[in-house]
C-alpha positions in Angstrom: 42.0 126.5 77.0 43.7 128.7 75.1 43.1 132.7 75.5 40.5 134.5 73.8 41.9 136.0 70.4 39.6 139.8 70.1 39.8 138.8 66.1 38.1 135.2 66.4 35.1 137.2 68.3 33.9 139.3 64.7 32.8 138.2 61.5 35.3 137.0 58.9 34.5 139.9 56.3 34.7 142.7 59.0 35.9 146.0 56.9 32.3 145.5 55.3 30.3 144.5 58.1 28.1 147.4 60.1 27.5 146.6 63.5 25.3 147.5 66.4 25.8 146.7 69.9 26.2 148.5 73.3 28.9 148.7 76.0 28.9 150.6 79.5 30.8 153.9 79.7 29.0 155.4 82.7 25.7 153.8 81.9 24.8 151.9 78.6 25.7 153.4 74.9 24.8 152.4 71.8 27.9 151.6 69.5 28.3 151.3 65.6 31.3 149.4 64.3 31.7 150.7 60.8 35.0 149.0 59.0 36.4 147.7 62.2 36.0 151.2 64.1 33.6 152.2 66.8 31.3 155.1 67.2 29.6 156.2 70.1 26.2 157.3 68.8 24.0 157.1 71.6 23.3 161.0 71.2 21.6 160.1 68.3 19.3 157.0 69.1 19.5 156.7 73.3 18.5 152.7 72.9 19.0 150.0 70.5 15.0 149.7 70.2 15.0 153.3 69.1 17.0 153.3 66.5 15.2 149.8 65.0 11.9 152.4 64.8 13.7 154.7 62.6 13.1 154.2 59.1 16.5 155.3 58.6 17.9 153.2 61.1 20.7 152.0 58.4 21.7 155.3 57.7 22.0 156.1 61.5 24.1 153.3 61.9 26.0 154.3 59.0 26.5 158.0 59.1 25.1 159.2 62.7 28.5 161.7 64.2 29.1 160.1 67.4 32.1 159.8 70.1 35.4 157.5 68.3 36.2 155.0 70.4 38.8 153.2 68.3 39.2 150.2 66.9 36.6 147.1 67.8 39.5 144.6 68.4 40.7 147.0 70.8 37.6 147.6 72.7 37.2 143.4 72.6 40.6 143.4 74.4 39.4 145.8 77.1 36.4 143.9 77.2 37.9 140.6 77.7 40.3 142.0 80.2 37.4 143.0 82.3 35.4 141.7 84.7 32.9 139.6 83.0 30.0 141.1 81.2 31.2 144.5 83.0 32.1 146.8 79.4 30.6 144.9 76.3 26.8 144.3 77.2 24.4 142.2 75.2 23.1 144.2 72.2 20.0 144.4 73.0 18.3 146.2 75.5 13.6 147.2 75.5 13.1 144.4 73.1 10.7 141.3 74.3 13.5 138.1 74.1 11.4 135.2 72.2 12.3 131.5 71.1 11.5 129.0 68.7 11.6 125.3 69.5 11.9 122.3 67.6 12.7 124.2 64.9 14.6 121.2 63.4 14.4 117.5 63.0 17.2 116.5 65.8 15.8 118.9 68.3 12.9 117.6 67.6 13.9 114.0 68.4 15.5 115.4 71.9 13.0 116.8 73.3 10.8 113.9 72.7 13.6 112.1 74.5 13.4 114.2 77.2 9.7 113.7 77.4 9.8 110.1 77.8 13.1 110.0 79.5 11.2 112.4 82.6 14.3 114.2 82.8 16.5 111.2 83.5 19.5 111.4 81.7 20.2 107.4 81.9 17.3 106.8 80.1 18.3 108.9 76.7 20.6 106.8 75.0 18.0 103.6 74.9 14.9 106.3 73.9 17.2 107.5 71.0 17.5 104.7 69.3 14.0 103.1 69.8 12.6 106.6 68.5 14.6 106.4 65.5 12.7 103.3 64.7 9.6 104.2 65.0 9.7 107.6 63.3 12.0 106.2 60.4 12.9 108.5 57.2 14.3 111.9 57.5 12.0 114.5 59.5 14.0 117.0 58.2 12.7 116.6 54.7 8.8 117.0 56.4 7.4 120.5 55.5 5.4 121.0 58.5 1.5 121.2 58.3 1.5 120.0 55.0 -0.8 116.9 54.2 2.4 114.3 54.4 2.9 116.0 58.3 -0.6 115.2 58.8 -0.6 111.6 57.8 2.1 111.0 59.7 1.0 112.2 62.9 -2.1 110.4 62.8 0.1 106.9 61.9 2.2 107.9 65.0 -1.5 108.8 67.2 -2.3 105.1 66.0 0.4 103.7 67.8 0.5 105.7 70.4 3.8 107.6 69.3 2.3 111.0 69.5 4.1 113.8 71.5 3.3 117.6 72.1 6.8 118.0 70.8 6.3 116.5 67.2 2.8 118.8 67.5 4.8 121.9 67.4 7.6 120.5 65.6 5.6 119.1 62.4 2.2 120.9 62.5 1.0 123.8 61.4 1.8 125.9 64.6 5.1 127.1 65.8 6.4 127.1 69.5 7.5 130.4 70.6 7.8 131.0 74.0 9.4 133.9 76.1 12.9 133.2 76.7 14.2 136.3 79.1 13.0 139.7 79.9 14.0 142.8 78.0 16.8 143.9 79.7 18.4 141.0 81.2 20.3 138.9 78.3 23.8 138.9 79.4 26.4 139.7 76.4 29.8 138.3 75.4 32.4 137.6 77.8 29.6 137.3 80.3 29.0 134.6 82.7 25.7 132.0 81.7 23.7 130.6 84.4 22.5 127.3 85.4 20.4 126.6 88.1 21.8 124.7 90.8 18.8 121.9 91.0 19.6 120.6 87.5 22.0 117.9 86.4 21.1 117.4 83.1 21.9 120.5 80.6 23.5 122.4 77.8 24.0 125.2 75.5 21.9 125.9 72.5 23.3 127.6 69.8 21.4 129.8 67.4 21.0 132.8 65.3 18.8 135.7 66.7 16.7 138.0 64.7 16.3 141.7 65.7 12.9 142.7 64.9 11.3 145.8 65.3 7.5 146.9 66.2 6.9 146.7 62.3 7.8 142.7 62.2 10.9 144.1 59.9 14.2 142.0 60.2 16.8 144.6 60.7 19.6 142.1 61.2 20.9 139.2 62.8 23.7 138.0 65.8 24.2 135.0 67.8 22.8 133.2 71.0 22.9 130.7 73.5 19.3 129.5 74.7 20.9 128.0 77.8 18.6 124.6 78.3 17.7 122.4 81.4 16.8 119.5 79.7 15.7 117.6 83.0 14.1 119.8 84.2 11.8 120.4 81.0 11.8 116.6 80.9 9.7 116.4 83.8 7.3 118.4 82.4 6.6 120.8 79.2 5.0 123.0 82.0 8.4 123.8 83.7 9.4 125.9 80.7 10.1 129.0 82.4 12.2 127.3 85.2 14.2 125.3 82.5 14.4 128.6 80.0 13.8 131.9 82.0 16.6 132.0 85.1 19.4 134.8 86.1 21.8 134.7 83.2 20.1 132.0 81.0 19.8 134.1 78.2 23.2 135.0 76.5 23.3 137.3 73.2 26.3 138.8 70.7 28.5 140.1 70.5 27.2 142.3 68.1 24.2 142.7 65.8 24.8 142.9 62.3 22.7 144.7 60.4 21.1 143.8 56.8 22.7 145.4 54.1 24.0 144.9 50.5 26.5 142.3 52.2 24.6 140.7 54.4 20.9 139.7 54.3 18.5 137.0 55.6 19.6 134.6 52.5 22.7 134.5 54.6 21.1 133.3 57.3 19.6 130.8 55.7 22.6 129.6 54.4 24.7 130.1 57.8 26.6 127.4 59.5 26.7 128.2 63.3 29.4 125.8 65.2 29.6 125.0 68.8 32.5 124.4 70.9 32.6 123.8 74.7 35.4 123.2 76.3 35.2 121.9 79.9 37.6 123.4 82.9 38.1 120.6 85.1 38.3 117.9 82.7 39.8 118.8 79.5 36.6 117.7 77.9 36.3 118.8 74.8 32.9 118.9 72.3 32.3 120.5 69.0 29.6 120.6 66.6 27.4 122.4 64.0 24.3 123.3 63.0 23.6 124.3 59.1 20.2 126.9 59.0 19.6 124.8 55.6 18.3 122.6 57.9 15.5 124.6 59.4 12.0 122.8 58.8 10.7 127.0 58.9 11.8 129.6 57.5 13.1 132.6 59.2 10.6 134.9 57.8 7.6 132.4 58.9 8.7 132.0 62.5 8.8 136.3 62.3 5.2 135.7 61.5 3.9 133.1 63.9 5.3 135.6 66.4 4.0 139.1 65.7 1.4 140.1 64.0 -2.8 141.0 63.8 -2.7 139.3 67.7 0.6 139.9 68.7 2.2 143.4 69.5 5.9 144.3 70.2 5.6 147.9 70.9 10.1 147.8 71.4 10.1 145.0 68.7 11.7 141.7 70.0 14.8 139.6 69.3 13.6 135.9 68.2 15.8 132.9 68.6 15.4 130.7 65.7 15.9 127.1 67.2 18.7 124.7 67.1 19.6 121.2 66.0 22.2 120.4 68.1 21.6 118.9 71.5 24.7 117.5 72.5 24.6 113.4 73.0 28.4 112.9 73.4 29.3 110.8 76.8 31.0 112.7 79.7 31.4 110.6 82.0 29.3 107.0 82.5 28.7 105.7 79.4 25.1 106.3 77.8 25.2 109.3 80.4 25.5 111.7 77.5 26.5 115.2 78.2 25.5 117.8 80.5 27.7 121.2 81.7 30.4 121.1 84.3 31.0 124.4 85.9 33.4 126.4 84.3 32.9 125.1 81.0 33.7 127.6 77.9 31.4 127.8 75.2 31.8 129.4 72.2 29.4 129.6 69.1 30.3 130.9 66.1 29.3 131.6 62.1 31.3 132.7 59.9 29.2 136.2 59.4 28.4 136.9 62.8 31.8 136.5 64.8 32.0 134.5 67.9 29.7 134.5 71.3 31.6 133.5 74.0 30.5 132.4 77.9 31.4 130.7 80.9 29.0 128.5 82.5 28.6 128.9 86.3 25.4 128.3 89.0 22.7 131.4 87.9 22.8 132.1 92.0 26.9 132.2 92.0 26.7 134.9 89.3 26.1 138.5 89.3 22.2 139.4 89.8 20.1 141.1 87.3 19.7 144.2 89.0 19.5 146.7 85.8 16.9 146.7 84.7 14.3 149.2 82.3 13.6 151.4 85.5 17.3 151.9 86.0 17.8 152.0 82.1 16.0 155.6 82.3 17.0 156.7 85.4 20.7 156.7 83.9 19.4 157.7 80.1 17.7 161.1 82.5 20.8 161.4 84.1 23.2 162.1 81.4 20.7 164.2 79.2 20.1 161.5 76.5 16.0 161.7 77.3 
């Protein structure tokens, strides 16, 4: 594997990108990246969640005074040279971390395969072919909750082919679940974790929206919704075990704030690429997701997450889902893909940069110990409360 270039982690139009992140300087610090230069603005806003609650959040990110820390490329060089995850943190803090599932036709197909395979990867290839014949047509053209979707549901129920994943894939209600606890996400350069008991797993490259308590979307970043296919495939009731483990949620490297150069329409048209590089076998897998193929608009997913019945006083980060479930064989023919320890996963999009993480066991990577209580103790000691 080639060394990671700091420039490759940054937006292609860095000079006009307004970025927000967190780094460790005697504790978590909020930094703004303006024209490629990093400024620590923690004296103005102690947490990212606090900034997003301010009506002048964009103005603060652009103009608040702070400590100049040099170029963002130099910062990333330091971060890549430091022990994994010790300098560059996930760019969110107090926010809940939510995720949407089955928002692309391809991911719908793969979730149904997991369910019918009962977690057995060896059955995936034959099930995939059978399901494509059964479903027919292009599910990506089907609007969830529409009359056409309801007719397809009735047809599949009559044929005994309906699935709980189809319910959230083409039904009126989106799947929204809690991916990780506040403060538990790891950042770019950190290790992500797999349960030792999982033998069929994969990364899920996604765009992640940053939303405040009022349901306002303020920016976007990249995320890896690490997925244990065999465990969720055994039972959808094991979703928590399959999704929320030590180091199983990566977000970063920075949140790009919406402004005149970067909007929700940029997200709607984004391409998200995935590169998996094996450290032990030279395996390489590349793929891409196109946000224009998402079945539910990002704002619809935000509305289904927060509103009259669901409140997030500290805001939330929302994974929008992925269309990419790797199926390239890595070993026996028909065995499909699964991670090897040491894999390097790169998730990239031109306007957001790249999120890079190394795959290890969740019991072998550093444990999560710095939670909300520790954050406020640290902020109090530094006189920031």
